[in-house]
N, CA, C and O atoms as a GROMACS GRO file, in nm:
protein
  404
    1MET      N    1   2.511  -1.106  -1.620
    1MET     CA    2   2.407  -1.053  -1.699
    1MET      C    3   2.314  -1.161  -1.750
    1MET      O    4   2.363  -1.251  -1.819
    2PRO      N    5   2.186  -1.160  -1.723
    2PRO     CA    6   2.106  -1.268  -1.779
    2PRO      C    7   2.079  -1.256  -1.927
    2PRO      O    8   2.060  -1.146  -1.981
    3ASN      N    9   2.078  -1.368  -1.989
    3ASN     CA   10   2.041  -1.372  -2.129
    3ASN      C   11   1.893  -1.381  -2.150
    3ASN      O   12   1.837  -1.491  -2.142
    4PHE      N   13   1.823  -1.269  -2.177
    4PHE     CA   14   1.684  -1.260  -2.184
    4PHE      C   15   1.633  -1.332  -2.314
    4PHE      O   16   1.514  -1.363  -2.320
    5SER      N   17   1.718  -1.360  -2.418
    5SER     CA   18   1.672  -1.424  -2.531
    5SER      C   19   1.678  -1.584  -2.513
    5SER      O   20   1.636  -1.657  -2.603
    6SER      N   21   1.725  -1.630  -2.408
    6SER     CA   22   1.738  -1.769  -2.384
    6SER      C   23   1.599  -1.826  -2.359
    6SER      O   24   1.517  -1.763  -2.292
    7PRO      N   25   1.571  -1.948  -2.414
    7PRO     CA   26   1.441  -2.011  -2.382
    7PRO      C   27   1.403  -2.048  -2.241
    7PRO      O   28   1.287  -2.072  -2.206
    8ALA      N   29   1.510  -2.052  -2.160
    8ALA     CA   30   1.499  -2.079  -2.025
    8ALA      C   31   1.450  -1.962  -1.939
    8ALA      O   32   1.393  -1.981  -1.832
    9TRP      N   33   1.472  -1.842  -1.989
    9TRP     CA   34   1.435  -1.722  -1.918
    9TRP      C   35   1.282  -1.712  -1.880
    9TRP      O   36   1.251  -1.687  -1.764
   10PRO      N   37   1.187  -1.732  -1.978
   10PRO     CA   38   1.049  -1.729  -1.934
   10PRO      C   39   1.012  -1.835  -1.832
   10PRO      O   40   0.926  -1.809  -1.747
   11ILE      N   41   1.071  -1.952  -1.837
   11ILE     CA   42   1.046  -2.051  -1.738
   11ILE      C   43   1.094  -2.011  -1.602
   11ILE      O   44   1.021  -2.025  -1.504
   12ALA      N   45   1.220  -1.961  -1.593
   12ALA     CA   46   1.270  -1.911  -1.476
   12ALA      C   47   1.191  -1.798  -1.415
   12ALA      O   48   1.168  -1.793  -1.294
   13SER      N   49   1.149  -1.708  -1.499
   13SER     CA   50   1.065  -1.591  -1.455
   13SER      C   51   0.932  -1.636  -1.404
   13SER      O   52   0.880  -1.581  -1.307
   14ARG      N   53   0.878  -1.734  -1.465
   14ARG     CA   54   0.745  -1.782  -1.426
   14ARG      C   55   0.750  -1.856  -1.285
   14ARG      O   56   0.664  -1.844  -1.198
   15ILE      N   57   0.860  -1.933  -1.275
   15ILE     CA   58   0.882  -2.005  -1.142
   15ILE      C   59   0.904  -1.902  -1.034
   15ILE      O   60   0.839  -1.908  -0.930
   16PHE      N   61   0.995  -1.806  -1.055
   16PHE     CA   62   1.017  -1.710  -0.952
   16PHE      C   63   0.901  -1.627  -0.917
   16PHE      O   64   0.876  -1.605  -0.799
   17ALA      N   65   0.823  -1.576  -1.018
   17ALA     CA   66   0.703  -1.502  -0.994
   17ALA      C   67   0.603  -1.580  -0.923
   17ALA      O   68   0.537  -1.525  -0.835
   18SER      N   69   0.583  -1.709  -0.954
   18SER     CA   70   0.488  -1.799  -0.890
   18SER      C   71   0.520  -1.820  -0.746
   18SER      O   72   0.433  -1.809  -0.660
   19LEU      N   73   0.655  -1.854  -0.717
   19LEU     CA   74   0.696  -1.884  -0.585
   19LEU      C   75   0.699  -1.754  -0.494
   19LEU      O   76   0.632  -1.751  -0.391
   20VAL      N   77   0.773  -1.653  -0.532
   20VAL     CA   78   0.790  -1.542  -0.448
   20VAL      C   79   0.671  -1.443  -0.456
   20VAL      O   80   0.629  -1.388  -0.355
   21GLY      N   81   0.618  -1.422  -0.579
   21GLY     CA   82   0.502  -1.334  -0.592
   21GLY      C   83   0.378  -1.389  -0.526
   21GLY      O   84   0.298  -1.317  -0.466
   22GLY      N   85   0.365  -1.523  -0.542
   22GLY     CA   86   0.250  -1.583  -0.473
   22GLY      C   87   0.257  -1.575  -0.321
   22GLY      O   88   0.157  -1.558  -0.252
   23TYR      N   89   0.373  -1.586  -0.275
   23TYR     CA   90   0.391  -1.577  -0.124
   23TYR      C   91   0.370  -1.433  -0.080
   23TYR      O   92   0.310  -1.411   0.026
   24LEU      N   93   0.417  -1.334  -0.156
   24LEU     CA   94   0.396  -1.190  -0.121
   24LEU      C   95   0.245  -1.158  -0.129
   24LEU      O   96   0.190  -1.091  -0.042
   25PHE      N   97   0.177  -1.209  -0.240
   25PHE     CA   98   0.038  -1.174  -0.250
   25PHE      C   99  -0.044  -1.238  -0.138
   25PHE      O  100  -0.136  -1.177  -0.083
   26THR      N  101  -0.009  -1.359  -0.106
   26THR     CA  102  -0.079  -1.429   0.007
   26THR      C  103  -0.051  -1.363   0.142
   26THR      O  104  -0.142  -1.347   0.223
   27TRP      N  105   0.071  -1.327   0.166
   27TRP     CA  106   0.103  -1.255   0.286
   27TRP      C  107   0.032  -1.123   0.298
   27TRP      O  108  -0.012  -1.088   0.407
   28GLY      N  109   0.019  -1.044   0.185
   28GLY     CA  110  -0.052  -0.921   0.184
   28GLY      C  111  -0.201  -0.938   0.218
   28GLY      O  112  -0.260  -0.866   0.299
   29LEU      N  113  -0.257  -1.036   0.152
   29LEU     CA  114  -0.397  -1.075   0.174
   29LEU      C  115  -0.425  -1.109   0.325
   29LEU      O  116  -0.522  -1.061   0.384
   30ILE      N  117  -0.336  -1.193   0.382
   30ILE     CA  118  -0.361  -1.229   0.513
   30ILE      C  119  -0.346  -1.110   0.608
   30ILE      O  120  -0.422  -1.096   0.704
   31ALA      N  121  -0.245  -1.024   0.582
   31ALA     CA  122  -0.221  -0.911   0.665
   31ALA      C  123  -0.331  -0.811   0.658
   31ALA      O  124  -0.370  -0.754   0.760
   32ILE      N  125  -0.383  -0.785   0.537
   32ILE     CA  126  -0.489  -0.685   0.528
   32ILE      C  127  -0.616  -0.742   0.584
   32ILE      O  128  -0.695  -0.665   0.639
   33THR      N  129  -0.642  -0.869   0.577
   33THR     CA  130  -0.771  -0.926   0.629
   33THR      C  131  -0.760  -0.923   0.784
   33THR      O  132  -0.857  -0.892   0.852
   34ILE      N  133  -0.644  -0.954   0.837
   34ILE     CA  134  -0.629  -0.949   0.988
   34ILE      C  135  -0.651  -0.806   1.033
   34ILE      O  136  -0.727  -0.779   1.126
   35ALA      N  137  -0.581  -0.712   0.964
   35ALA     CA  138  -0.586  -0.566   1.002
   35ALA      C  139  -0.723  -0.518   0.992
   35ALA      O  140  -0.763  -0.438   1.076
   36ALA      N  141  -0.804  -0.563   0.892
   36ALA     CA  142  -0.945  -0.512   0.881
   36ALA      C  143  -1.042  -0.582   0.977
   36ALA      O  144  -1.142  -0.520   1.013
   37LEU      N  145  -1.021  -0.705   1.020
   37LEU     CA  146  -1.119  -0.776   1.101
   37LEU      C  147  -1.097  -0.748   1.252
   37LEU      O  148  -1.193  -0.754   1.330
   38ILE      N  149  -0.975  -0.718   1.293
   38ILE     CA  150  -0.952  -0.700   1.435
   38ILE      C  151  -1.022  -0.586   1.492
   38ILE      O  152  -1.073  -0.597   1.604
   39PRO      N  153  -1.028  -0.469   1.420
   39PRO     CA  154  -1.113  -0.354   1.480
   39PRO      C  155  -1.257  -0.387   1.492
   39PRO      O  156  -1.330  -0.319   1.565
   40LEU      N  157  -1.306  -0.496   1.420
   40LEU     CA  158  -1.456  -0.527   1.428
   40LEU      C  159  -1.485  -0.615   1.548
   40LEU      O  160  -1.598  -0.659   1.570
   41GLY      N  161  -1.382  -0.640   1.625
   41GLY     CA  162  -1.409  -0.718   1.750
   41GLY      C  163  -1.382  -0.871   1.742
   41GLY      O  164  -1.405  -0.945   1.838
   42ILE      N  165  -1.334  -0.913   1.631
   42ILE     CA  166  -1.301  -1.062   1.612
   42ILE      C  167  -1.174  -1.092   1.681
   42ILE      O  168  -1.079  -1.015   1.666
   43GLU      N  169  -1.163  -1.198   1.758
   43GLU     CA  170  -1.048  -1.240   1.824
   43GLU      C  171  -0.926  -1.255   1.734
   43GLU      O  172  -0.938  -1.319   1.630
   44PHE      N  173  -0.815  -1.202   1.768
   44PHE     CA  174  -0.696  -1.204   1.685
   44PHE      C  175  -0.659  -1.347   1.639
   44PHE      O  176  -0.637  -1.373   1.521
   45HIS      N  177  -0.654  -1.437   1.734
   45HIS     CA  178  -0.603  -1.577   1.704
   45HIS      C  179  -0.706  -1.644   1.613
   45HIS      O  180  -0.666  -1.726   1.531
   46ASP      N  181  -0.835  -1.616   1.622
   46ASP     CA  182  -0.925  -1.683   1.539
   46ASP      C  183  -0.912  -1.635   1.397
   46ASP      O  184  -0.916  -1.717   1.305
   47VAL      N  185  -0.896  -1.503   1.374
   47VAL     CA  186  -0.873  -1.450   1.243
   47VAL      C  187  -0.736  -1.490   1.193
   47VAL      O  188  -0.721  -1.516   1.074
   48GLU      N  189  -0.637  -1.496   1.277
   48GLU     CA  190  -0.503  -1.540   1.230
   48GLU      C  191  -0.503  -1.692   1.177
   48GLU      O  192  -0.454  -1.725   1.069
   49MET      N  193  -0.562  -1.776   1.264
   49MET     CA  194  -0.563  -1.916   1.223
   49MET      C  195  -0.650  -1.942   1.102
   49MET      O  196  -0.611  -2.019   1.014
   50GLY      N  197  -0.767  -1.879   1.093
   50GLY     CA  198  -0.849  -1.897   0.977
   50GLY      C  199  -0.783  -1.848   0.846
   50GLY      O  200  -0.795  -1.910   0.741
   51MET      N  201  -0.715  -1.736   0.858
   51MET     CA  202  -0.658  -1.679   0.734
   51MET      C  203  -0.533  -1.761   0.696
   51MET      O  204  -0.505  -1.777   0.578
   52LEU      N  205  -0.458  -1.813   0.795
   52LEU     CA  206  -0.339  -1.902   0.765
   52LEU      C  207  -0.380  -2.027   0.695
   52LEU      O  208  -0.311  -2.074   0.604
   53MET      N  209  -0.494  -2.083   0.738
   53MET     CA  210  -0.546  -2.197   0.673
   53MET      C  211  -0.592  -2.171   0.533
   53MET      O  212  -0.565  -2.251   0.443
   54LEU      N  213  -0.659  -2.063   0.511
   54LEU     CA  214  -0.710  -2.021   0.385
   54LEU      C  215  -0.596  -1.981   0.295
   54LEU      O  216  -0.594  -2.009   0.175
   55GLY      N  217  -0.492  -1.911   0.362
   55GLY     CA  218  -0.378  -1.872   0.288
   55GLY      C  219  -0.301  -1.986   0.213
   55GLY      O  220  -0.246  -1.965   0.105
   56LEU      N  221  -0.298  -2.106   0.274
   56LEU     CA  222  -0.242  -2.219   0.214
   56LEU      C  223  -0.306  -2.255   0.083
   56LEU      O  224  -0.238  -2.286  -0.015
   57LEU      N  225  -0.438  -2.252   0.082
   57LEU     CA  226  -0.509  -2.281  -0.042
   57LEU      C  227  -0.491  -2.167  -0.142
   57LEU      O  228  -0.483  -2.193  -0.262
   58ILE      N  229  -0.483  -2.046  -0.098
   58ILE     CA  230  -0.467  -1.935  -0.187
   58ILE      C  231  -0.333  -1.941  -0.248
   58ILE      O  232  -0.322  -1.921  -0.370
   59TYR      N  233  -0.227  -1.967  -0.174
   59TYR     CA  234  -0.099  -1.977  -0.225
   59TYR      C  235  -0.082  -2.091  -0.329
   59TYR      O  236  -0.016  -2.074  -0.431
   60LEU      N  237  -0.141  -2.204  -0.302
   60LEU     CA  238  -0.139  -2.315  -0.400
   60LEU      C  239  -0.217  -2.274  -0.528
   60LEU      O  240  -0.173  -2.306  -0.639
   61SER      N  241  -0.327  -2.209  -0.515
   61SER     CA  242  -0.402  -2.163  -0.634
   61SER      C  243  -0.318  -2.058  -0.712
   61SER      O  244  -0.314  -2.062  -0.835
   62LEU      N  245  -0.253  -1.967  -0.642
   62LEU     CA  246  -0.178  -1.864  -0.717
   62LEU      C  247  -0.055  -1.931  -0.790
   62LEU      O  248  -0.019  -1.893  -0.902
   63PHE      N  249   0.005  -2.027  -0.722
   63PHE     CA  250   0.119  -2.099  -0.786
   63PHE      C  251   0.078  -2.171  -0.909
   63PHE      O  252   0.144  -2.165  -1.012
   64LEU      N  253  -0.035  -2.242  -0.897
   64LEU     CA  254  -0.082  -2.317  -1.014
   64LEU      C  255  -0.125  -2.220  -1.127
   64LEU      O  256  -0.105  -2.250  -1.244
   65TRP      N  257  -0.182  -2.106  -1.092
   65TRP     CA  258  -0.221  -2.013  -1.191
   65TRP      C  259  -0.097  -1.956  -1.262
   65TRP      O  260  -0.094  -1.937  -1.384
   66GLY      N  261   0.004  -1.930  -1.179
   66GLY     CA  262   0.134  -1.880  -1.238
   66GLY      C  263   0.197  -1.978  -1.330
   66GLY      O  264   0.268  -1.939  -1.423
   67MET      N  265   0.175  -2.102  -1.307
   67MET     CA  266   0.242  -2.210  -1.394
   67MET      C  267   0.159  -2.219  -1.519
   67MET      O  268   0.212  -2.253  -1.624
   68ALA      N  269   0.022  -2.189  -1.513
   68ALA     CA  270  -0.059  -2.216  -1.632
   68ALA      C  271  -0.084  -2.090  -1.717
   68ALA      O  272  -0.121  -2.103  -1.833
   69THR      N  273  -0.065  -1.974  -1.663
   69THR     CA  274  -0.091  -1.849  -1.752
   69THR      C  275   0.018  -1.832  -1.852
   69THR      O  276   0.134  -1.870  -1.832
   70ASP      N  277  -0.022  -1.776  -1.961
   70ASP     CA  278   0.074  -1.744  -2.071
   70ASP      C  279   0.108  -1.589  -2.073
   70ASP      O  280   0.180  -1.541  -2.160
   71LYS      N  281   0.054  -1.518  -1.976
   71LYS     CA  282   0.083  -1.373  -1.977
   71LYS      C  283   0.166  -1.341  -1.866
   71LYS      O  284   0.112  -1.310  -1.759
   72LEU      N  285   0.295  -1.344  -1.879
   72LEU     CA  286   0.397  -1.320  -1.770
   72LEU      C  287   0.382  -1.188  -1.705
   72LEU      O  288   0.390  -1.175  -1.583
   73ILE      N  289   0.357  -1.078  -1.795
   73ILE     CA  290   0.348  -0.946  -1.740
   73ILE      C  291   0.232  -0.930  -1.637
   73ILE      O  292   0.246  -0.870  -1.530
   74TRP      N  293   0.123  -0.984  -1.676
   74TRP     CA  294   0.010  -0.986  -1.586
   74TRP      C  295   0.040  -1.066  -1.451
   74TRP      O  296   0.001  -1.030  -1.341
   75LEU      N  297   0.108  -1.168  -1.475
   75LEU     CA  298   0.148  -1.253  -1.351
   75LEU      C  299   0.228  -1.160  -1.254
   75LEU      O  300   0.198  -1.148  -1.135
   76TRP      N  301   0.328  -1.097  -1.313
   76TRP     CA  302   0.416  -1.017  -1.227
   76TRP      C  303   0.337  -0.897  -1.169
   76TRP      O  304   0.350  -0.864  -1.051
   77LEU      N  305   0.258  -0.836  -1.253
   77LEU     CA  306   0.180  -0.713  -1.196
   77LEU      C  307   0.080  -0.758  -1.092
   77LEU      O  308   0.072  -0.696  -0.986
   78ILE      N  309   0.009  -0.853  -1.112
   78ILE     CA  310  -0.091  -0.892  -1.010
   78ILE      C  311  -0.035  -0.946  -0.887
   78ILE      O  312  -0.080  -0.909  -0.779
   79LEU      N  313   0.070  -1.039  -0.895
   79LEU     CA  314   0.121  -1.091  -0.776
   79LEU      C  315   0.205  -0.996  -0.701
   79LEU      O  316   0.185  -0.975  -0.582
   80PHE      N  317   0.303  -0.936  -0.769
   80PHE     CA  318   0.397  -0.843  -0.692
   80PHE      C  319   0.322  -0.702  -0.666
   80PHE      O  320   0.335  -0.646  -0.557
   81GLY      N  321   0.249  -0.651  -0.764
   81GLY     CA  322   0.179  -0.527  -0.744
   81GLY      C  323   0.071  -0.534  -0.638
   81GLY      O  324   0.060  -0.448  -0.551
   82GLY      N  325  -0.009  -0.644  -0.648
   82GLY     CA  326  -0.114  -0.665  -0.544
   82GLY      C  327  -0.062  -0.697  -0.411
   82GLY      O  328  -0.122  -0.656  -0.312
   83GLY      N  329   0.050  -0.771  -0.402
   83GLY     CA  330   0.112  -0.812  -0.276
   83GLY      C  331   0.160  -0.690  -0.204
   83GLY      O  332   0.125  -0.668  -0.088
   84VAL      N  333   0.244  -0.605  -0.272
   84VAL     CA  334   0.299  -0.488  -0.222
   84VAL      C  335   0.188  -0.387  -0.174
   84VAL      O  336   0.197  -0.325  -0.068
   85THR      N  337   0.089  -0.376  -0.258
   85THR     CA  338  -0.026  -0.278  -0.229
   85THR      C  339  -0.099  -0.325  -0.103
   85THR      O  340  -0.127  -0.243  -0.016
   86MET      N  341  -0.130  -0.457  -0.091
   86MET     CA  342  -0.204  -0.500   0.029
   86MET      C  343  -0.118  -0.504   0.148
   86MET      O  344  -0.172  -0.494   0.258
   87THR      N  345   0.010  -0.519   0.140
   87THR     CA  346   0.094  -0.519   0.261
   87THR      C  347   0.105  -0.373   0.308
   87THR      O  348   0.095  -0.348   0.428
   88VAL      N  349   0.126  -0.282   0.222
   88VAL     CA  350   0.122  -0.137   0.262
   88VAL      C  351  -0.008  -0.098   0.316
   88VAL      O  352  -0.009  -0.035   0.422
   89LEU      N  353  -0.118  -0.126   0.258
   89LEU     CA  354  -0.247  -0.092   0.314
   89LEU      C  355  -0.274  -0.161   0.453
   89LEU      O  356  -0.342  -0.106   0.539
   90ALA      N  357  -0.218  -0.284   0.470
   90ALA     CA  358  -0.234  -0.349   0.595
   90ALA      C  359  -0.159  -0.277   0.705
   90ALA      O  360  -0.208  -0.267   0.818
   91SER      N  361  -0.034  -0.225   0.672
   91SER     CA  362   0.045  -0.149   0.764
   91SER      C  363  -0.023  -0.019   0.798
   91SER      O  364  -0.020   0.023   0.914
   92VAL      N  365  -0.084   0.047   0.700
   92VAL     CA  366  -0.151   0.163   0.729
   92VAL      C  367  -0.265   0.148   0.822
   92VAL      O  368  -0.284   0.227   0.915
   93LEU      N  369  -0.346   0.037   0.796
   93LEU     CA  370  -0.461   0.005   0.873
   93LEU      C  371  -0.420  -0.021   1.017
   93LEU      O  372  -0.486   0.030   1.108
   94GLN      N  373  -0.313  -0.098   1.041
   94GLN     CA  374  -0.269  -0.134   1.172
   94GLN      C  375  -0.213  -0.003   1.246
   94GLN      O  376  -0.236   0.017   1.366
   95GLN      N  377  -0.146   0.077   1.173
   95GLN     CA  378  -0.100   0.203   1.240
   95GLN      C  379  -0.220   0.287   1.284
   95GLN      O  380  -0.222   0.337   1.396
   96SER      N  381  -0.321   0.303   1.195
   96SER     CA  382  -0.433   0.384   1.232
   96SER      C  383  -0.516   0.316   1.345
   96SER      O  384  -0.575   0.386   1.426
   97PHE      N  385  -0.520   0.187   1.351
   97PHE     CA  386  -0.588   0.121   1.466
   97PHE      C  387  -0.507   0.143   1.590
   97PHE      O  388  -0.567   0.167   1.695
   98LEU      N  389  -0.372   0.136   1.586
   98LEU     CA  390  -0.298   0.151   1.712
   98LEU      C  391  -0.300   0.295   1.761
   98LEU      O  392  -0.292   0.318   1.882
   99GLN      N  393  -0.310   0.390   1.674
   99GLN     CA  394  -0.321   0.529   1.717
   99GLN      C  395  -0.454   0.562   1.776
   99GLN      O  396  -0.465   0.658   1.853
  100GLY      N  397  -0.555   0.487   1.744
  100GLY     CA  398  -0.684   0.509   1.787
  100GLY      C  399  -0.705   0.449   1.930
  100GLY      O  400  -0.804   0.481   1.997
  101ILE      N  401  -0.611   0.362   1.976
  101ILE     CA  402  -0.634   0.299   2.100
  101ILE      C  403  -0.596   0.400   2.213
  101ILE      O  404  -0.607   0.367   2.331
   0.00000   0.00000   0.00000
């Protein structure tokens, strides 16, 4: 059982949220952008490579923001909530696109 009153808990929470939540948010953003741009006729590999390069910068920015912010609840809500939401929406977009083919 974690000791939530320990001074190390906010630091561990911030590190976990920044690493894992930043990855999830970046993954969701990349997935939803790819799913939205493919039906517009843009080549898959062009979108994929461009978003993967941009995703590296986004992940770094989210990680640094996670280390700098003092509001842990917002960090968790934005990174995990936004990441899960974008990933689910990307899956729905991909399924609707595949059914339309």
